[in-house]
C-alpha atoms as one frame of an Amber mdcrd trajectory, in Angstrom:
protein
  72.642  64.860  31.807  69.764  64.805  29.357  70.252  64.442  25.625  69.883
  67.669  23.694  66.365  67.861  22.239  66.440  67.187  18.540  64.199  70.169
  17.929  67.090  72.415  19.010  69.470  70.904  16.492  69.971  72.738  13.184
  68.654  70.958  10.083  71.267  69.010   8.075  72.991  70.998   5.356  70.848
  71.141   2.238  67.533  70.361   3.985  64.958  73.108   4.514  63.732  73.659
   8.087  60.382  72.319   9.279  60.297  69.492   6.748  57.655  66.895   7.565
  58.982  63.738   9.188  58.055  60.878  11.489  57.997  62.138  15.037  58.279
  58.709  16.659  61.575  58.112  14.873  62.927  61.409  16.178  61.734  60.635
  19.707  63.267  57.177  19.696  66.551  58.481  18.337  67.021  60.405  21.582
  67.788  57.039  23.243  70.502  56.285  20.696  71.874  59.779  21.167  72.110
  59.241  24.935  73.951  55.932  24.449  76.353  57.579  22.004  77.163  60.305
  24.549  77.452  57.947  27.539  80.790  56.559  28.715  79.387  53.023  28.976
  76.227  50.876  29.137  73.226  52.293  31.020  70.392  50.920  33.104  66.904
  51.419  31.660  65.913  53.991  34.283  69.049  56.076  33.679  68.750  55.837
  29.912  65.099  56.876  29.994  65.772  59.764  32.373  68.545  61.176  30.214
  66.290  60.906  27.145  63.516  62.657  29.088  60.921  59.889  28.714  59.271
  57.283  30.914  60.926  53.914  31.412  57.942  52.122  29.858  58.091  54.269
  26.733  61.855  53.882  26.460  61.564  50.108  26.814  59.222  49.861  23.806
  61.692  51.717  21.636  64.597  49.637  22.935  62.830  46.386  22.041  62.583
  47.538  18.417  66.157  48.820  18.403  67.338  45.424  19.706  65.558  43.656
  16.849  67.388  45.919  14.410  70.753  45.415  16.099  71.056  49.092  16.983
  71.003  48.309  20.707  72.107  45.308  22.780  71.263  44.373  26.363  73.656
  42.533  28.626  71.873  39.488  30.054  73.700  39.723  33.379  73.624  43.437
  34.184  70.503  44.229  32.052  72.288  47.393  30.917  71.833  48.720  27.382
  74.514  49.742  24.925  74.899  50.465  21.225  74.762  47.358  19.057  76.590
  46.067  15.953  74.243  47.785  13.519  75.051  51.149  15.112  78.753  50.392
  14.726  78.318  49.512  11.050  76.436  52.750  10.427  79.108  54.771  12.187
  81.965  53.131  10.311  80.176  53.551   6.984  79.641  57.236   7.705  83.275
  57.765   8.706  84.559  55.997   5.585  82.632  58.421   3.389  83.726  61.603
   5.118  85.889  63.976   3.115  87.397  66.395   5.621  88.493  68.960   3.015
  85.087  68.902   1.303  83.309  69.387   4.617  85.667  72.209   5.561  85.190
  73.993   2.228  81.420  73.936   2.747  81.902  75.780   6.035  84.216  78.497
   4.754  81.541  80.967   3.589  79.806  81.428   6.970  83.186  81.587   8.699
  84.293  84.264   6.239  81.218  86.317   7.178  82.203  86.077  10.838  85.897
  86.906  10.624  86.078  88.998   7.448  89.586  87.737   6.679  91.232  85.508
   4.086  90.781  81.821   4.900  92.661  78.727   3.793  92.812  74.980   4.370
  96.034  73.005   4.698  96.801  69.288   4.799  99.994  67.360   5.367 101.880
  66.686   2.136 105.198  65.075   1.240 107.099  68.287   1.979 105.027  69.528
   4.899 101.764  71.439   5.479 100.340  72.308   2.072  97.646  74.817   1.105
  94.798  73.024  -0.697  92.064  75.690  -0.603  92.178  79.475  -0.456  89.388
  82.066  -0.195  90.215  85.754  -0.201  88.169  88.215   1.761  87.079  91.527
   0.166  89.653  93.226   2.412  92.286  90.593   1.671  95.928  91.393   2.190
  98.090  90.842  -0.874 100.238  87.775  -0.237 102.381  85.692  -2.506 100.701
  82.391  -1.631  99.139  79.888  -3.991  97.412  76.535  -3.877 100.038  73.863
  -3.402 102.406  76.109  -1.467 104.173  74.427   1.448 104.138  76.516   4.606
 107.282  76.894   6.753 107.128  74.946  10.001 108.579  77.562  12.359 107.499
  80.931  10.964 103.883  80.301   9.900 100.808  79.567  11.993 100.037  76.663
   9.665 103.464  75.115  10.123 103.380  75.528  13.893  99.922  73.972  14.058
 101.027  70.866  12.166 104.304  70.617  14.065 102.447  70.794  17.378  99.511
  68.504  16.705 100.584  66.008  14.062 103.095  63.786  15.796 101.919  60.578
  17.458 103.404  61.747  20.743 101.108  64.767  20.778  97.991  63.285  19.194
  94.712  64.443  20.682  94.267  60.874  21.984  97.750  59.885  23.264  96.558
  56.446  24.397  95.683  55.587  20.790  98.920  56.896  19.308 100.996  54.669
  17.066 104.195  55.850  15.330 103.710  56.456  11.620 106.033  57.344   8.713
 104.635  60.864   8.876 106.086  61.252  12.381 109.594  60.512  11.107 109.065
  62.881   8.202 107.907  65.637  10.552 110.935  65.153  12.795 113.249  65.372
   9.771 111.560  68.526   8.448 111.697  70.162  11.876 115.413  69.448  12.093
 115.919  70.985   8.645 113.842  74.054   9.580 115.809  74.515  12.802 119.132
  74.237  10.984 117.985  76.814   8.421 116.835  79.182  11.164 120.209  78.891
  12.910 121.856  80.044   9.681 119.453  82.967   9.259 119.661  83.919  12.945
 116.221  85.542  12.963 115.281  86.915  16.365 111.528  86.305  15.948 111.747
  82.556  15.222 113.039  79.901  17.685 116.567  78.727  16.911 117.080  75.987
  19.514 115.307  72.693  20.085 114.311  73.813  23.575 112.767  77.005  22.198
 110.909  75.059  19.507 109.528  72.599  22.059 108.417  75.441  24.322 106.639
  77.170  21.438 104.898  73.952  20.347 103.824  73.297  23.935 102.245  76.759
  24.013 100.417  76.019  20.746  98.985  72.819  22.230  97.920  74.534  25.437
  96.079  77.242  23.485  94.525  74.781  21.037  95.727  76.655  17.955  98.783
  78.377  16.474  99.477  82.054  15.806 102.108  83.885  13.776 102.540  87.666
  13.800 105.037  89.357  11.447 107.031  86.134  11.049 105.611  84.785   7.785
 105.294  88.197   6.138 105.848  91.723   7.548 102.616  93.307   8.708 100.685
  90.041   8.415  99.191  87.893  11.176  97.551  84.492  11.026  95.957  81.730
  13.054  95.704  78.022  12.286  93.255  75.796  14.186  93.585  71.984  14.094
  90.822  69.686  12.867  91.019  66.108  14.200  89.553  62.896  12.801  87.822
  60.106  14.710  91.174  58.646  15.795  92.380  61.956  17.190  94.888  62.527
  14.384  95.293  65.892  12.694  93.186  65.871   9.517  93.742  69.453   8.357
  94.357  72.988   9.505  91.886  75.861   9.168  93.767  79.108   8.558  92.835
  82.777   8.873  95.263  85.367   7.535  95.238  89.149   7.217  96.935  92.508
   7.494  97.545  93.728  11.025  95.712  96.902   9.964  92.427  94.944  10.077
  93.317  91.568  11.609  92.719  90.987  15.341  95.676  88.878  16.608  94.271
  88.409  20.140  93.926  84.793  21.265  90.326  85.453  22.333  89.552  87.994
  19.615  87.072  88.218  16.772  89.212  86.056  14.470  90.602  83.406  16.804
  87.369  82.632  18.655  85.144  81.745  15.659  88.028  79.994  13.894  88.674
  77.772  16.915  84.937  77.051  17.247  84.580  76.174  13.551  87.511  73.755
  13.742  86.052  72.121  16.850  82.661  71.665  15.169  84.262  70.140  12.097
  86.306  67.787  14.281  83.047  66.624  15.879  81.510  66.009  12.468  84.524
  63.864  11.582  83.882  61.699  14.655  86.390  63.231  17.048  85.466  63.161
  20.728  87.623  65.331  22.981  89.181  63.453  25.893
């Protein structure tokens, strides 16, 4: 599989298109891009083919990249791989990423697509907490504010965090390590289930088996949905955003009145919301298994 031509990539946020640059740098970067996408070291011929250049041309770039530590070559197999300088650059970039800031920057175009109220939620001491809120012109009136903690079993936000946050259901199970947040989530789920059993609502699961089945459905669909359970006449989706370790970084939420909100899993709200969350996960360094 060839690397995607850099000319097809959108310009970085804040940079105007067609800005003058150094073409040789862009051409050579295709080799680094191929190595980043590969599952392991590559032979010169394979690396060059995927970057759509001759082996001789690729070799000249690789010699320079080796001098800079961006690429290393195994003496035995002669295969090429990313070097220590590439690792340092990647780690430095990850350490400076602010997932909420990045997500907020992407809310305006998403709002244009879905035309519904959008929000961002992160995990707080008491559960999933709203940290950013943007109302659409056709926004439904809801009694929600920044800092509000969303219920785990009756809101799309709560279901999303309950399904994707625990170490046992991390996007990369082989990397999972138990954390204090896992114990806190388990405790809050038990409290929410006990409360639901007292209320005896018919539209919210009231047994552990029912909760597990609902969370399994959320994971299989890749996002959570709530219809009429948080507020009457209101529907919402919450799509997970993962970090480089496959842990849930935040939830992207769309919320609206059923009079204008499309609750279909493949509808005009869910589809762009899911895509936006996936793109943001990629920008945070997440690679789907």
